[in-house]
C-alpha positions as CSV (number, residue, x, y, z in Angstrom):
1,M,14.4,12.5,-2.1
2,V,15.7,11.1,-5.4
3,T,12.2,9.9,-6.5
4,W,10.7,13.2,-5.2
5,S,13.0,15.3,-7.3
6,A,12.8,13.0,-10.4
7,T,9.0,13.2,-10.3
8,I,9.1,17.0,-10.4
9,V,11.7,17.1,-13.2
10,F,9.9,14.5,-15.4
11,G,6.5,16.2,-14.7
12,I,7.7,19.5,-16.0
13,I,9.4,18.0,-19.1
14,E,6.2,16.1,-19.9
15,A,4.2,19.3,-20.0
16,F,6.5,20.6,-22.7
17,A,6.9,17.4,-24.7
18,P,7.3,18.3,-28.4
19,N,5.6,15.1,-29.7
20,Y,3.8,12.0,-28.6
21,I,6.8,9.7,-28.5
22,V,8.7,12.0,-26.1
23,F,5.5,12.3,-24.1
24,V,5.1,8.6,-23.6
25,I,8.8,8.1,-22.7
26,V,8.8,10.9,-20.1
27,R,5.4,9.7,-18.8
28,F,6.9,6.2,-18.2
29,F,9.7,7.6,-16.1
30,M,7.4,10.0,-14.2
31,A,5.0,7.1,-13.3
32,A,8.0,5.0,-12.1
33,T,9.4,7.7,-9.9
34,G,5.9,8.7,-8.7
35,F,5.1,5.2,-7.5
36,G,8.5,5.0,-5.9
37,L,7.7,8.1,-4.0
38,Y,4.4,6.7,-2.9
39,L,5.9,3.4,-1.7
40,A,8.7,5.1,0.2
41,G,6.2,7.1,2.1
42,C,4.1,4.1,2.9
43,I,7.0,2.0,4.1
44,L,8.4,4.9,6.2
45,G,4.9,5.5,7.8
46,C,4.6,1.8,8.8
47,E,8.1,1.7,10.2
48,Y,8.0,4.9,12.2
49,V,5.2,3.6,14.5
50,G,4.6,0.7,16.8
51,P,2.1,-2.2,16.1
52,S,-0.9,-0.5,17.7
53,W,-0.6,2.5,15.3
54,R,0.5,0.6,12.1
55,N,-3.1,0.1,11.0
56,V,-4.0,3.7,11.4
57,T,-0.9,4.9,9.5
58,G,-1.2,2.3,6.8
59,M,-4.9,3.0,6.2
60,I,-4.9,6.8,6.4
61,Y,-1.9,7.2,4.1
62,P,-3.8,6.0,0.9
63,M,-6.8,8.2,1.7
64,F,-4.7,11.2,0.5
65,F,-4.4,9.4,-2.9
66,S,-8.2,9.5,-3.0
67,V,-8.2,13.2,-2.1
68,G,-5.9,13.7,-5.1
69,I,-8.4,12.0,-7.4
70,M,-11.2,14.2,-6.1
71,V,-9.0,17.3,-6.6
72,L,-8.1,16.2,-10.1
73,A,-11.7,16.1,-11.3
74,P,-12.5,19.8,-10.9
75,Q,-8.9,20.6,-12.1
76,A,-9.5,18.7,-15.3
77,Y,-12.9,20.4,-15.7
78,L,-11.5,23.9,-15.2
79,I,-8.2,23.4,-17.0
80,R,-8.9,22.0,-20.5
81,Q,-5.3,22.3,-21.9
82,W,-3.5,19.1,-21.0
83,W,-0.1,20.8,-20.6
84,S,-1.5,23.4,-18.2
85,L,-3.2,20.6,-16.3
86,Q,0.1,18.8,-16.1
87,L,1.9,21.8,-14.6
88,A,-0.9,22.3,-12.1
89,I,-0.5,18.7,-11.0
90,I,3.2,19.2,-10.3
91,V,2.8,22.2,-8.0
92,P,2.0,20.2,-4.9
93,C,5.2,18.1,-5.5
94,V,7.3,21.3,-5.6
95,L,5.7,22.5,-2.3
96,L,6.7,19.2,-0.7
97,L,10.4,20.1,-1.1
98,C,9.9,22.7,1.6
99,Y,9.9,20.2,4.4
100,W,11.6,17.0,3.1
101,W,14.7,17.7,5.2
102,I,12.8,17.2,8.5
103,I,11.8,13.6,7.6
104,P,14.1,11.2,9.5
105,E,15.3,7.8,8.3
106,S,13.5,4.8,9.6
107,P,15.1,3.6,12.9
108,R,14.0,0.0,12.0
109,W,15.9,0.1,8.8
110,L,19.0,1.7,10.4
111,I,19.0,-1.0,13.1
112,S,18.6,-3.8,10.5
113,K,21.7,-2.4,8.8
114,G,23.6,-2.3,12.0
115,R,23.6,1.5,12.2
116,I,22.6,1.6,15.9
117,D,24.1,5.0,16.7
118,E,22.1,6.8,14.0
119,A,18.9,5.0,15.0
120,E,19.5,5.9,18.7
121,S,20.0,9.6,17.7
122,I,16.7,9.6,15.8
123,I,14.8,7.9,18.7
124,R,16.3,10.4,21.2
125,R,15.1,13.3,19.0
126,C,11.6,11.8,18.9
127,C,11.7,11.5,22.7
128,R,12.7,15.1,23.0
129,I,10.0,16.4,20.6
130,N,7.3,14.3,22.2
131,K,8.5,15.1,25.8
132,V,9.0,11.4,26.6
133,A,11.9,10.1,28.7
134,F,14.4,8.0,26.8
135,S,15.1,4.7,28.6
136,E,18.7,3.6,28.2
137,E,17.9,0.2,29.8
138,K,15.0,-0.6,27.5
139,F,16.9,0.5,24.4
140,S,19.9,-1.6,25.4
141,E,17.7,-4.6,26.1
142,A,16.0,-4.2,22.7
143,M,19.3,-4.1,20.9
144,R,20.6,-7.2,22.7
145,N,17.4,-9.0,21.7
146,I,17.9,-7.9,18.1
147,V,21.5,-9.0,18.0
148,K,20.7,-12.3,19.6
149,S,17.9,-12.9,17.1
150,R,20.1,-11.9,14.2
151,N,22.9,-14.2,15.3
152,E,20.5,-17.1,15.7
153,C,19.1,-16.6,12.2
154,L,22.6,-16.2,10.7
155,E,23.6,-19.6,12.3
156,A,20.4,-21.1,10.7
157,G,21.5,-19.8,7.3
158,D,19.8,-16.4,7.1
159,K,22.3,-14.2,5.3
160,A,22.9,-10.6,6.2
161,N,22.9,-9.4,2.6
162,H,19.5,-10.0,1.0
163,S,18.5,-9.7,-2.6
164,L,15.3,-10.0,-4.6
165,L,15.8,-13.7,-4.9
166,S,15.6,-14.0,-1.1
167,L,11.8,-13.6,-1.4
168,F,11.8,-17.0,-3.1
169,R,14.5,-18.7,-1.1
170,Y,12.3,-20.5,1.4
171,P,8.9,-22.3,0.6
172,N,6.7,-20.4,3.1
173,M,8.1,-17.0,2.1
174,R,7.8,-18.0,-1.6
175,K,4.1,-19.0,-1.1
176,K,3.3,-15.7,0.6
177,T,5.1,-13.7,-2.1
178,L,3.3,-15.4,-5.0
179,I,-0.1,-15.0,-3.3
180,L,0.6,-11.3,-2.7
181,F,1.7,-10.9,-6.3
182,F,-1.6,-12.3,-7.6
183,N,-3.6,-10.1,-5.2
184,W,-1.7,-7.0,-6.2
185,V,-2.3,-7.7,-9.9
186,T,-6.0,-8.4,-9.4
187,I,-6.5,-5.2,-7.3
188,C,-4.8,-3.1,-10.0
189,I,-7.0,-4.7,-12.7
190,V,-10.2,-3.9,-10.9
191,Y,-9.2,-0.6,-9.4
192,Y,-7.7,1.0,-12.6
193,G,-10.3,-0.7,-14.8
194,I,-13.2,0.9,-12.9
195,S,-11.3,4.2,-12.7
196,F,-10.5,4.3,-16.5
197,D,-14.0,3.2,-17.4
198,T,-16.0,5.8,-15.5
199,S,-17.0,7.6,-18.8
200,S,-18.8,4.5,-20.1
201,L,-20.9,4.2,-16.9
202,G,-23.2,7.0,-18.2
203,G,-23.7,10.5,-16.7
204,N,-21.1,13.3,-16.4
205,P,-17.6,11.8,-16.6
206,Y,-16.2,14.6,-14.3
207,V,-18.9,13.8,-11.7
208,N,-18.2,10.1,-12.0
209,M,-14.5,10.7,-11.4
210,L,-15.3,12.8,-8.4
211,I,-17.5,10.1,-7.0
212,S,-14.9,7.5,-7.9
213,G,-12.4,9.4,-5.7
214,A,-14.9,10.2,-2.9
215,V,-16.0,6.6,-2.5
216,E,-12.4,5.7,-1.6
217,I,-12.6,7.7,1.7
218,P,-15.3,5.6,3.4
219,A,-13.5,2.5,2.0
220,G,-10.4,3.5,3.9
221,V,-12.4,4.3,7.1
222,C,-14.3,1.0,7.0
223,G,-11.0,-0.8,6.4
224,L,-9.4,1.0,9.3
225,F,-12.0,-0.3,11.7
226,L,-12.2,-3.8,10.3
227,I,-8.5,-4.6,10.2
228,D,-8.3,-3.9,14.0
229,H,-11.4,-5.9,14.8
230,P,-10.6,-9.2,16.5
231,K,-13.0,-11.1,14.3
232,F,-11.5,-9.8,11.0
233,G,-8.0,-8.4,11.3
234,R,-5.9,-7.9,8.2
235,W,-6.4,-11.5,7.0
236,G,-10.2,-11.6,7.4
237,T,-10.8,-8.1,6.0
238,M,-8.7,-8.9,2.9
239,I,-10.8,-12.0,2.2
240,L,-14.0,-10.1,2.8
241,V,-13.3,-7.1,0.5
242,M,-11.8,-9.1,-2.3
243,I,-14.7,-11.5,-2.5
244,S,-17.3,-8.8,-2.0
245,G,-15.7,-6.6,-4.7
246,G,-15.7,-9.6,-7.1
247,V,-19.4,-10.3,-6.5
248,A,-20.2,-6.6,-7.2
249,C,-18.4,-6.7,-10.5
250,I,-20.1,-9.9,-11.6
251,I,-23.6,-8.4,-10.8
252,L,-22.6,-5.4,-12.8
253,T,-22.5,-7.5,-15.9
254,F,-26.3,-7.9,-15.8
255,V,-27.0,-4.1,-15.6
256,P,-27.2,-2.2,-18.9
257,P,-25.5,1.3,-18.8
258,C,-28.5,3.2,-20.1
259,G,-31.9,4.6,-19.2
260,D,-33.1,4.2,-15.7
261,Y,-30.4,1.6,-15.1
262,V,-27.5,4.2,-15.3
263,W,-27.4,4.9,-11.6
264,I,-27.8,1.2,-10.7
265,G,-24.7,0.5,-12.8
266,I,-22.8,3.4,-11.3
267,T,-23.7,2.3,-7.8
268,L,-22.5,-1.2,-8.4
269,A,-19.3,0.0,-10.0
270,M,-18.6,2.3,-7.1
271,T,-19.5,-0.5,-4.6
272,G,-17.0,-2.7,-6.3
273,K,-14.4,0.1,-6.2
274,L,-15.2,0.8,-2.6
275,F,-14.3,-2.8,-1.7
276,I,-11.3,-3.0,-4.0
277,T,-10.0,0.3,-2.7
278,A,-10.2,-1.0,0.8
279,G,-8.2,-4.0,-0.4
280,F,-5.7,-1.6,-2.1
281,S,-5.2,0.2,1.2
282,I,-4.9,-3.0,3.3
283,I,-2.6,-4.8,0.9
284,Y,0.1,-2.2,1.4
285,L,0.0,-2.6,5.2
286,Y,-0.5,-6.4,5.0
287,S,2.5,-6.8,2.7
288,A,4.7,-4.5,4.7
289,E,3.9,-6.6,7.8
290,L,4.5,-10.0,6.1
291,F,7.9,-9.1,4.7
292,P,11.0,-8.9,7.0
293,T,12.7,-5.6,7.7
294,P,15.7,-6.1,5.4
295,L,13.3,-7.0,2.5
296,R,10.3,-4.9,3.4
297,S,11.0,-2.1,0.8
298,T,12.2,-4.7,-1.7
299,G,9.1,-6.9,-1.2
300,V,6.5,-4.2,-1.3
301,G,8.3,-2.5,-4.2
302,M,8.3,-5.8,-6.1
303,C,4.6,-6.3,-5.4
304,S,3.9,-2.8,-6.6
305,S,6.0,-3.4,-9.7
306,I,4.2,-6.7,-10.5
307,A,0.9,-5.0,-9.9
308,R,1.6,-2.6,-12.8
309,V,0.9,-5.7,-15.0
310,G,-2.7,-5.4,-13.8
311,A,-2.7,-1.7,-14.6
312,M,-1.6,-2.6,-18.2
313,I,-4.2,-5.4,-18.5
314,A,-7.1,-3.2,-17.3
315,P,-7.3,-0.8,-20.3
316,Q,-6.9,-3.8,-22.7
317,L,-9.8,-5.6,-21.1
318,I,-11.9,-2.4,-21.4
319,F,-10.9,-2.1,-25.1
320,M,-11.8,-5.8,-25.7
321,S,-15.2,-5.2,-24.1
322,T,-16.2,-3.7,-27.5
323,I,-16.2,-7.4,-28.7
324,W,-18.0,-8.8,-25.6
325,E,-19.4,-6.1,-23.3
326,P,-19.4,-8.0,-20.0
327,L,-15.7,-9.1,-20.4
328,F,-14.2,-6.6,-18.0
329,S,-16.7,-7.2,-15.3
330,V,-16.6,-11.0,-15.6
331,V,-12.8,-11.1,-15.6
332,S,-12.5,-8.6,-12.7
333,G,-15.2,-10.5,-10.6
334,I,-13.7,-13.9,-11.1
335,T,-10.1,-12.9,-10.4
336,S,-11.1,-10.9,-7.4
337,I,-12.9,-13.8,-5.8
338,V,-10.0,-16.2,-6.6
339,A,-7.6,-13.6,-5.0
340,G,-9.7,-13.5,-1.9
341,L,-9.7,-17.3,-1.5
342,L,-5.9,-17.4,-2.0
343,I,-5.5,-15.2,1.1
344,I,-6.8,-18.0,3.3
345,P,-3.3,-19.7,3.8
346,L,-1.6,-16.5,4.8
347,P,-1.1,-15.6,8.5
348,E,-2.8,-12.9,10.5
349,T,-0.4,-10.0,11.4
350,R,-2.7,-7.9,13.6
351,G,-0.9,-7.0,16.9
352,R,2.2,-9.1,16.0
353,K,5.8,-8.1,16.0
354,L,7.1,-7.3,12.6
355,P,9.6,-10.0,11.3
356,E,13.1,-8.6,11.5
357,T,14.8,-11.4,9.6
358,L,14.0,-13.7,6.7
359,M,13.9,-16.7,9.0
360,E,11.4,-14.9,11.3
361,A,9.2,-14.2,8.2
362,E,9.5,-17.8,7.2
363,E,8.2,-19.0,10.6
364,F,5.3,-16.6,10.6
365,E,2.4,-19.1,11.2
366,K,-1.3,-18.4,10.6
367,K,-2.2,-20.4,13.8
368,H,-0.5,-17.9,15.9
369,K,-3.0,-15.9,18.0
370,P,-2.3,-12.1,17.7
371,N,-1.4,-10.5,21.0
372,C,-2.4,-6.8,20.8
373,S,-0.3,-5.9,23.9
374,Y,2.9,-6.6,22.1
375,Q,4.5,-3.3,21.0
376,G,7.8,-3.8,19.4
377,Y,11.0,-5.7,19.9
378,G,11.8,-7.8,22.9
379,E,9.5,-9.6,25.3
380,I,5.7,-9.5,25.2
381,R,4.4,-7.3,27.9
382,K,1.8,-4.8,28.8
383,V,2.0,-1.5,26.8
384,E,2.5,1.7,28.9
385,V,0.8,4.8,27.5
386,N,4.0,6.8,27.3
387,D,6.3,4.0,26.4
388,I,8.9,5.1,24.0
389,Y,9.0,1.8,22.3
390,E,5.3,2.0,21.5
391,M,5.8,5.5,20.0
392,N,8.8,4.5,17.8
393,G,8.0,0.9,17.1
394,I,11.1,-0.4,18.9
């Protein structure tokens, strides 16, 4: 709610900025609150559902970001005054205030903080709305397993109060965090670089932007099917899309943006963006599944913050391409391929229980075979269709 309101306030102030300096300052805070809002929604979506629905939630969520790009293209074409366009962009955010109060807190987060009664109240409400019987026995069993796991981890040195430094406390968690950082930065370089550079691809810049947004929809759909495929999963799909996106960018360096080659260049650029967008969608879900519950928001938020370095590098690479034209494509291609190869040591998370503590995240091993029937806390067992724990991720 805080980031939601702040985005609206800063967006309105930005439209009436009296000079460029004020505009830049307000823009900075609007971007910060806007991404905070996006991340909060992504984390909540993943924590509301059980393992069998995490992939659907995690992949569909970014598609609406793509819809926003597609809507922005005709808006920018029809509204040529920048301040009027800025106000038009803020209108949907204002409409969202009409239903923010019906969004519950994450039961997973509440349980991780020891607020069991509040979590139980939300789960009971979900049961009532979905007309599913609440099982006292299963809920009590799940809570006993969580308390037992927490106590074991505390005895092993896993502290209840986690900070940002906890991401680097243990070697396995540190390795995962640094690899994710590099992948997030690389994805932002390629994604924003292609998005910012659509006008230099030739053709109508508004049409290019519309295509740039439209290509992200099939990217999300393809990613949705691949991450749940037993031969790919999150791990294999991330490697595939990052390396494929890198190859597309490198091939682009040999295509001149003029004459009959214009559409070849646009096709290659959009192909690269298709793969990298799939990676952008998957990395949110993959990161959320790798980080433990107490550090999930912190970890994904930190990844997103570090990724902004890539967003800052992208326009500089495009600017420096005036010195050497293929610079952006070469750098994007090489870093994307390297990022894909760095994913290899990470574990698969498909069908696995989310780590609830730092020690569980530390012990997340790649050799573990995902069990798609596992559906939350407690023992591994067959999932029932109307099982409340599948519905709520507990």
